[in-house]
KEFI-527209 format. One record per atom (N, C-alpha, C): x, y, z. Coordinates in pm, whole numbers, padded with zeros to 5 digits, always signed. Last residue first. Example, Ala and Ser with C-alpha at 12.3 -4.5 7.8 and 13.67 -1.06 7.14 Angstrom:
2
+01285-00225+00708/+01367-00106+00714/+01290+00003+00787/+01319-00569+00780/+01230-00450+00780/+01320-00330+00780/
***
This chain:
215
+02646+03704+07233/+02786+03749+07248/+02865+03721+07121/+02329+03828+07117/+02416+03727+07174/+02555+03785+07187/+02014+03874+06944/+02126+03921+07024/+02206+03802+07075/+01822+03964+06654/+01878+03865+06745/+01995+03923+06820/+01516+04129+06561/+01661+04117+06562/+01702+04016+06668/+01248+04216+06352/+01298+04124+06453/+01450+04122+06446/+01041+04511+06312/+01143+04416+06269/+01177+04324+06386/+00925+04760+06372/+00857+04666+06284/+00955+04564+06224/+01228+04928+06445/+01082+04933+06437/+01027+04833+06333/+01487+04922+06592/+01440+04819+06499/+01287+04819+06491/+01549+05116+06778/+01636+05103+06661/+01582+05008+06555/+01444+05244+07019/+01361+05203+06904/+01444+05197+06775/+01549+05324+07263/+01605+05380+07140/+01526+05347+07014/+01420+05203+07482/+01460+05344+07489/+01491+05403+07353/+01375+04942+07397/+01264+05021+07451/+01299+05170+07444/+01637+04867+07337/+01538+04880+07229/+01417+04961+07274/+01748+04864+07594/+01804+04954+07492/+01704+04975+07379/+01596+04656+07696/+01569+04792+07744/+01633+04896+07652/+01706+04438+07553/+01563+04468+07547/+01536+04612+07587/+01976+04450+07628/+01938+04464+07487/+01791+04501+07473/+01952+04401+07904/+02012+04527+07856/+01970+04552+07711/+01852+04140+07899/+01768+04250+07949/+01822+04385+07905/+02079+04013+07811/+01960+04009+07726/+01865+04120+07769/+02233+04058+08037/+02267+04130+07915/+02156+04121+07810/+02100+03890+08221/+02113+04033+08249/+02147+04112+08124/+02130+03639+08112/+01995+03695+08120/+02001+03846+08143/+02409+03625+07887/+02354+03624+08023/+02214+03683+08019/+02413+03417+07597/+02414+03551+07657/+02366+03535+07800/+02516+03223+07307/+02483+03242+07447/+02478+03389+07484/+02640+02984+07123/+02535+03085+07108/+02477+03110+07246/+02982+02907+07047/+02865+02898+07133/+02769+03012+07105/+03215+02938+06910/+03118+02846+06855/+02991+02833+06937/+03380+03134+06993/+03402+03002+07053/+03301+02898+07004/+03280+03358+06879/+03401+03301+06819/+03431+03162+06875/+02917+03307+06896/+03045+03368+06929/+03161+03299+06861/+02630+03369+06707/+02723+03266+06756/+02858+03331+06780/+02301+03449+06663/+02431+03505+06700/+02515+03395+06765/+02099+03368+06389/+02145+03328+06521/+02285+03385+06547/+01935+03632+06215/+02036+03526+06216/+02079+03496+06360/+01771+03857+06207/+01712+03727+06170/+01813+03613+06163/+02039+04056+06225/+01900+04060+06180/+01860+03921+06131/+02234+04076+06525/+02218+04035+06385/+02069+04041+06352/+02440+04220+06771/+02309+04216+06707/+02323+04164+06564/+02604+04154+07085/+02606+04176+06941/+02466+04157+06885/+02671+04325+07396/+02608+04219+07318/+02625+04253+07170/+02725+04446+07729/+02766+04430+07590/+02691+04314+07525/+02686+04456+07997/+02639+04570+07920/+02675+04561+07773/+02735+04250+08165/+02852+04320+08110/+02812+04447+08036/+02617+04079+08438/+02581+04184+08342/+02709+04253+08296/+02717+03731+08479/+02707+03873+08515/+02658+03962+08401/+02512+03432+08503/+02627+03504+08450/+02608+03655+08470/+02285+03301+08574/+02381+03331+08681/+02506+03405+08633/+02130+03247+08346/+02077+03333+08452/+02179+03377+08556/+02183+03249+08016/+02250+03205+08138/+02214+03295+08255/+02045+03107+07744/+02031+03225+07830/+02078+03183+07969/+02141+02975+07438/+02155+02963+07583/+02141+03099+07651/+02082+03060+07176/+02039+02928+07223/+02037+02921+07375/+01985+03412+07196/+02063+03299+07145/+02011+03168+07203/+01658+03572+07147/+01781+03543+07220/+01865+03438+07147/+01501+03828+06966/+01523+03684+06979/+01657+03659+07047/+01262+04069+06989/+01401+04042+07026/+01416+03892+07046/+01053+04253+06779/+01075+04127+06846/+01226+04108+06868/+00856+04545+06787/+00990+04488+06769/+00994+04354+06842/+00611+04766+06644/+00651+04649+06722/+00795+04614+06694/+00361+04996+06624/+00505+04981+06608/+00551+04870+06701/+00045+05005+06467/+00129+04948+06573/+00276+04950+06533/-00096+05090+06247/-00054+05190+06344/+00033+05137+06456/-00290+04801+06209/-00244+04927+06153/-00207+05023+06265/-00176+04497+06364/-00276+04603+06345/-00214+04731+06289/-00006+04247+06173/-00007+04340+06286/-00105+04453+06261/+00021+04057+05974/-00113+04091+06020/-00117+04186+06138/+00284+03997+05898/+00179+03995+05797/+00047+04058+05842/+00448+04017+06122/+00492+04073+05994/+00378+04089+05894/+00298+03887+06318/+00332+04028+06334/+00370+04091+06200/+00290+03629+06206/+00166+03704+06227/+00195+03853+06242/+00557+03558+06214/+00493+03574+06083/+00363+03653+06097/+00579+03545+06494/+00658+03642+06419/+00597+03665+06282/+00408+03330+06544/+00375+03461+06599/+00453+03572+06527/+00549+03123+06423/+00419+03161+06368/+00377+03300+06418/+00763+03120+06598/+00787+03150+06456/+00656+03193+06390/+00631+03047+06830/+00684+03183+06822/+00726+03219+06680/+00565+02782+06759/+00461+02880+06789/+00511+03022+06781/+00812+02665+06735/+00729+02676+06615/+00618+02778+06635/+00882+02685+07007/+00960+02753+06904/+00882+02769+06774/+00690+02524+07137/+00697+02666+07167/+00772+02742+07058/+00746+02270+07009/+00613+02333+07005/+00617+02483+07032/+01034+02218+07055/+00978+02250+06924/+00841+02317+06928/+01145+02134+07289/+01135+02278+07269/+01064+02317+07140/+01155+01861+07271/+01074+01919+07378/+01053+02068+07359/+01336+01806+07065/+01193+01789+07041/+01108+01860+07146/+01611+02019+06996/+01542+01929+07089/+01391+01926+07068/+01781+02000+06687/+01696+02083+06773/+01613+01992+06864/+01927+01856+06506/+01968+01847+06647/+01879+01929+06741/+01829+01911+06250/+01807+01779+06310/+01836+01773+06459/+01655+02228+06223/+01777+02149+06217/+01757+02017+06290/+01439+02391+06256/+01430+02288+06151/+01557+02204+06138/+01505+02582+06439/+01407+02481+06479/+01395+02368+06379/+01676+02749+06288/+01731+02662+06392/+01635+02551+06430/+01610+02756+05940/+01578+02800+06074/+01632+02699+06175/+01892+02746+05712/+01760+02702+05758/+01736+02758+05897/+02151+02813+05648/+02043+02885+05582/+01904+02842+05622/+02364+02712+05781/+02318+02635+05665/+02203+02702+05592/+02391+02882+06000/+02488+02892+05890/+02443+02817+05765/+02046+02973+06076/+02179+02926+06111/+02267+02927+05987/+01791+03209+06152/+01868+03134+06053/+02003+03093+06109/+01540+03171+06407/+01658+03238+06353/+01732+03147+06254/+01337+03042+06532/+01310+03093+06397/+01426+03169+06338/+01437+02974+06787/+01412+02870+06688/+01389+02920+06547/+01455+03163+06983/+01570+03149+06894/+01541+03057+06777/+01147+03354+07035/+01238+03241+07050/+01355+03246+06955/+01105+03690+07162/+01069+03579+07075/+01172+03468+07092/+00970+03959+07349/+01070+03854+07336/+01016+03747+07242/+00869+04277+07221/+00838+04143+07269/+00958+04051+07255/+00747+04590+07248/+00874+04519+07238/+00851+04382+07299/+00522+04820+07116/+00538+04684+07167/+00679+04634+07141/+00386+05140+07196/+00484+05059+07124/+00503+04925+07194/+00046+05227+07193/+00164+05200+07273/+00258+05111+07192/-00224+05283+07140/-00117+05358+07074/+00013+05350+07153/-00422+05120+07228/-00373+05219+07324/-00265+05309+07265/-00456+04959+07006/-00571+05037+07054/-00525+05150+07148/-00201+04840+06999/-00245+04928+06891/-00360+05016+06935/-00210+04688+07234/-00111+04795+07220/-00150+04892+07110/-00415+04510+07169/-00433+04600+07283/-00335+04717+07275/-00294+04378+06954/-00419+04454+06933/-00443+04552+07046/-00072+04264+07083/-00055+04359+06972/-00180+04442+06950/-00189+04089+07267/-00109+04201+07315/-00094+04307+07206/-00322+03911+07088/-00394+03984+07191/-00319+04106+07240/-00113+03816+06929/-00223+03888+06866/-00301+03968+06969/+00053+03690+07117/+00101+03804+07041/-00013+03885+06980/-00110+03482+07230/-00046+03584+07312/-00016+03709+07230/-00180+03334+07002/-00283+03389+07089/-00227+03505+07172/+00080+03268+06922/-00001+03355+06835/-00117+03415+06915/+00166+03101+07132/+00231+03229+07110/+00151+03323+07019/-00134+02962+07289/-00025+02960+07192/+00042+03096+07184/-00269+02759+07549/-00250+02892+07488/-00126+02892+07401/-00329+02535+07687/-00311+02522+07542/-00292+02657+07473/-00173+02622+07990/-00260+02530+07918/-00226+02523+07770/-00035+02776+08166/-00082+02843+08045/-00166+02750+07957/+00055+02608+08360/-00059+02693+08394/-00115+02765+08272/+00288+02494+08261/+00162+02420+08247/+00038+02503+08279/+00504+02702+08082/+00441+02682+08213/+00309+02607+08194/+00579+02771+07834/+00602+02631+07872/+00540+02598+08008/+00553+03035+07775/+00434+02952+07757/+00460+02804+07783/+00647+03342+07922/+00684+03206+07884/+00560+03119+07878/+00654+03671+07825/+00567+03568+07883/+00611+03432+07831/+00724+03949+07796/+00821+03843+07825/+00749+03730+07895/+00670+04243+07639/+00608+04112+07660/+00717+04007+07675/+00636+04575+07721/+00733+04469+07696/+00668+04337+07732/+00504+04872+07596/+00475+04747+07665/+00580+04645+07622/+00533+05226+07650/+00570+05103+07581/+00523+04985+07665/+00406+05425+07785/+00478+05463+07664/+00516+05340+07582/+00073+05401+07936/+00213+05362+07915/+00272+05424+07788/-00193+05418+07979/-00108+05511+08056/+00041+05488+08030/-00318+05215+07833/-00334+05356+07791/-00245+05455+07865/-00256+04963+07966/-00177+05013+07852/-00198+05160+07819/-00433+04887+08173/-00300+04939+08205/-00228+05005+08088/-00678+04798+08081/-00676+04877+08204/-00540+04939+08233/-00632+04639+07865/-00696+04768+07841/-00691+04858+07964/-00532+04409+07990/-00443+04494+07911/-00503+04633+07890/-00772+04322+08111/-00653+04346+08192/-00558+04439+08118/-00942+04284+07897/-00974+04391+07991/-00856+04423+08082/-00833+04061+07758/-00827+04196+07700/-00854+04307+07800/-00630+03823+07900/-00761+03886+07915/-00757+04030+07862/-00375+03732+07899/-00460+03688+07788/-00600+03749+07796/-00260+03808+08132/-00228+03889+08013/-00308+03846+07891/-00431+03832+08425/-00400+03738+08317/-00379+03817+08189/-00299+03996+08721/-00396+03970+08615/-00342+03875+08510/-00184+04254+08934/-00217+04112+08916/-00321+04094+08807/+00033+04479+08917/-00099+04470+08856/-00130+04323+08833/+00243+04693+09106/+00193+04558+09081/+00056+04567+09016/+00489+04925+09014/+00349+04903+09049/+00311+04761+09015/+00775+05099+09087/+00722+04966+09054/+00580+04952+09106/+00847+05351+09173/+00889+05309+09039/+00828+05178+08994/+00757+05383+09427/+00723+05488+09331/+00753+05446+09188/+00670+05035+09487/+00742+05159+09517/+00693+05266+09420/+00604+04705+09613/+00569+04821+09532/+00646+04944+09580/+00863+04455+09656/+00756+04543+09706/+00728+04659+09611/+00919+04222+09380/+00966+04308+09490/+00851+04397+09537/+00698+03938+09318/+00758+04065+09282/+00822+04132+09403/+00555+03724+09396/+00690+03697+09347/+00765+03824+09309/+00304+03809+09449/+00389+03781+09565/+00533+03754+09524/+00156+03825+09220/+00233+03944+09257/+00323+03920+09377/+00095+03616+08979/+00123+03605+09122/+00215+03721+09165/+00056+03695+08717/-00048+03616+08782/-00031+03615+08933/+00132+04040+08633/+00170+03902+08664/+00053+03829+08726/+00259+04328+08517/+00137+04248+08508/+00177+04102+08523/+00403+04605+08649/+00428+04463+08627/+00296+04387+08630/+00498+04905+08541/+00378+04837+08587/+00392+04691+08549/+00763+05120+08612/+00723+04989+08562/+00592+04945+08626/+00946+05391+08509/+00833+05351+08592/+00773+05225+08532/+01309+05397+08497/+01176+05394+08435/+01070+05355+08539/+01573+05395+08586/+01483+05501+08630/+01347+05504+08565/+01740+05188+08539/+01754+05306+08453/+01652+05415+08483/+01651+05001+08720/+01788+05053+08734/+01807+05181+08653/+01407+04933+08607/+01409+05009+08732/+01545+05073+08754/+01499+04791+08382/+01413+04909+08366/+01417+04996+08491/+01638+04585+08510/+01710+04678+08424/+01629+04806+08403/+01431+04451+08643/+01538+04513+08721/+01617+04614+08639/+01279+04363+08421/+01220+04448+08525/+01329+04524+08600/+01468+04196+08302/+01419+04313+08229/+01358+04413+08328/+01496+03998+08504/+01608+04086+08472/+01567+04210+08391/+01222+03899+08486/+01274+03959+08610/+01398+04045+08583/+01201+03797+08221/+01120+03910+08265/+01173+03978+08390/+01363+03573+08207/+01403+03694+08134/+01327+03815+08186/+01241+03408+08396/+01386+03399+08375/+01440+03521+08302/+00973+03613+08543/+01034+03498+08477/+01185+03509+08462/+00825+03822+08634/+00893+03740+08735/+00969+03622+08674/+00675+03960+08449/+00784+04032+08515/+00858+03952+08620/+00485+03946+08233/+00575+03837+08267/+00697+03886+08341/+00490+04258+08088/+00412+04135+08099/+00507+04020+08123/+00514+04584+08184/+00593+04463+08164/+00506+04342+08189/+00483+04906+08070/+00408+04791+08119/+00488+04667+08084/+00650+05201+08148/+00657+05074+08076/+00570+04971+08145/+00718+05529+08102/+00624+05441+08170/+00611+05314+08087/+01044+05677+08125/+00932+05622+08049/+00843+05539+08140/
***
């Protein structure tokens, strides 16, 4: 498959990039700083640009089978841009290009055992609230206002994404609920989160829906 990857050098984006390449897909990586990417090859193409600019997306999406959005907005370089700004722009560009969208979303909008969203629990860290509330709003936007004809999926991680833990190729899935292991922890390795994302790219098991992953 030909996949456009937005945010291909981040904590999650880099493992997604590597998983896509490992499985033989052709990846066009749209990033602000291409120097952080591996060298270009037959399988990896660099496309420096700002994913918030419609002309950047319009220049790469028509040649793709899918677009994966893994853009972190805590980076100060993103300024006041919001998850809804991000999601609406990417979704509209994907719809115009007739390309399927698989996007990462936050854990904050997932339901916990008490039936409330994680972001609304008393122990949720204040520093993470703005981005989590923004991605909850972005999810609502996709559900209520996604462009006609767009097929989208949002993948929400557990509380902890562990960059140094190994790839096992295993994970569990729940619909709109936080995944918590038998040990009471909500976690996954970044590599296995990437496995879940690429599985969805390949198999499209959750069209026009959001699902959660974890161990």
